[in-house]
N, C-alpha and C positions, 0 to 999 in steps of 0.2 A: 504493500500500500504506500509506503514511504517513497519508493522508487517511482510509482505512478504519479504521486503528487509533485515530486521533483521534476518529472517530465512535463507536467502541465505548467509548472513554474517557468521552466526553461523555454517552453513554447511561447508563453505570453511575453517574456522578456525579449526573445528573438523578434517577435512581431513588433514590439515597441521600437527596437533598433532599426528594423526594416522600414517601418513607416517613416521614421525620422530621416533616414537616408533617401527615401523616395520623395519626401517633401523637399529636400535640398535639390534633388534631381529635377523636380517639377519647376522650382524657381529658376534654376539655370536654363532649363528648356524654354521657359517663357521669354527669357532675355534673348536667347539665340534664335528662336523660331518666329519672332514677331515679323521679320522681314521676308521670310521665305515660305510660309505655309500655315497649316492648321494643326491644332492639337485639341485635346479634350478641354472643355471650358473649366473655369475656376469654380463654378458652382457645383459641377458634377464631382470634381476633386474634393471640394470643401465638404460636400455631404458625406462622401466616403470617409474622409479624414475625421470628421466629427464623430461618426459612428465608431470608427476605430479607437479614437481617444476615449469615448464613453466606455467601451468594453475594457480597454486596457487600464483605465483609471479604476474601474470597478475591481478588476483583478488585483491591482496593486494595493488598493485600500483594504480589500478583504484579506489579502495574503500578508502584507507587511505591516500595515497600520493596525488592523483589528486582530491579526494573527488567528484567524478563525478557520484556517484550512486543516487544522489538526484534529478537530472533532466534528466532522461533517456527517450528517445523516445520509441515508441512501438518496432521498429526494434531492438534497442539496448537492450531493456528489454528481448525480445525473445532470442537474442543471448546470453545474460547473463544466462538465464534459461537453454538453451541447453548446454552451457559450464559447468554449475554446474552439470547437469545430467552426462555429459561425465566425469567430474572430479570424480564423485562417482564410475563410472565404472573403471576408472584408479586406484583409491584407492583400489578397490576390486582386480584388477589385481596385484597390489603391494602386497596385503595380500596373494593372492594365490601363488605368486612366492616366498614368504618367508617361504612356507611350505616345509618340508622335502619331498624327493621323495621315497627313499628306504634305509633302514638300514640293515646291514648284522650282524646277531648275530652268536653265536657258533652253533646253531642248527635250525635257522629259518631266514626267510626274514620278515621284517616289511614294508609293503607297505602303504604309507600315501596317502589317497585320500582327497577330499575337506574338509570334516568335520569328517572323521573317519580314522581308520587304520586297516589293515588286516594282520594277522599273518599267514605265510605259513611255516609249519614245514617241514624240509628237508625230514623227513620220510614219509610225505604225497605225495611227488612228484613222479610221474611216469617218471623216468629218461630215459626210452626207447623212449617215445613219445615226450618228451620235447626237444626244440631246441633253441640254441643261434644263432640268424640270423643276418648276416651282409648284408646290401643292398648297392650295389655299382652301381652308374650310369656311363655309359660309356660317355666319352667326344666325341664331334664331331667338325666339322670345324666351325660351327656357335658359339658354346659354348665350347671352348677348356678346360675350368676349371669347366665344369658342374659336374664332378665326385666329386669335393670338397664339393659342396653344396648339392649333391644328396646322400651323405653318411649317413647311418642310422644304428642303432643297436636296437634290441629288443629281449626279451626272450619270447617264448611261453612256458608257464608252464602248463603241464597237470597233474592234481591231480588224485590220485587213486580212488577217488569217482566219477570221470567222468567230473568234472568241469575243465575249462581251463581259464588261466589268461595270458594276454599279458602285459608285462612291457616295456614301451618305454624307451630307453636309449640313445636317440639322442644326440650325442656329442656336438651339437650346443646349446642344451637346458639344458643339465645337466652336472654338475661338481662333483668332489669329488674323492673318492678312487675307481676308476674303476678297478685297479689292484686287490684289495681284492675281489671285486665282480666277476671278471673274473676267479680268482684263485679258488674261492668257486664253481662257476658254472661248470668250465671245469675240475678241478683236483679233487675236493672233491665229487661233485655230478656226475661228468663224463657225463654232458649233451653235446650232440654232437653239433658241430658248422656247420653252413650252410651258404654259400654265394650265394646271388641272383644277 
């Protein structure tokens, strides 16, 4: 039992260290990425960070300050295990949100996925088929501000080799230099815009 509690303790301490380092990475990325592309927005990161801090503060206060991990009942032990598992998922979410979304270079897009990145050369894009799509939701009497939360953007890129790629650019999820992206897509590549 003591080894198990030690494992839980090490897990939440490692999560605290990981989230701290990811926060530093996010700040550095914001400074570097402002000019060249998009990244996950501050509010998505802030929400995940707040939940992580809430969990880790709870662990620290109950373990170190209250010293209550030594005489836990079965129900409390199960709750502690479930919270530790959730904490791992939240730390992974913080990791994912600190990744870049898309960078715009002189002749290509670089799309960052979970553990990889994909280069799309402008010369490989079929600009006739590709579309920059705006999705607008109409408001109604019940939800008069529905159009604000229903707004979305994405690019459907069709490559000359037949493959297609959809890049989500939801303004609630992503921040950064959208002007550069829009200028490249509309003016340089001349990809047509479409509103749904």
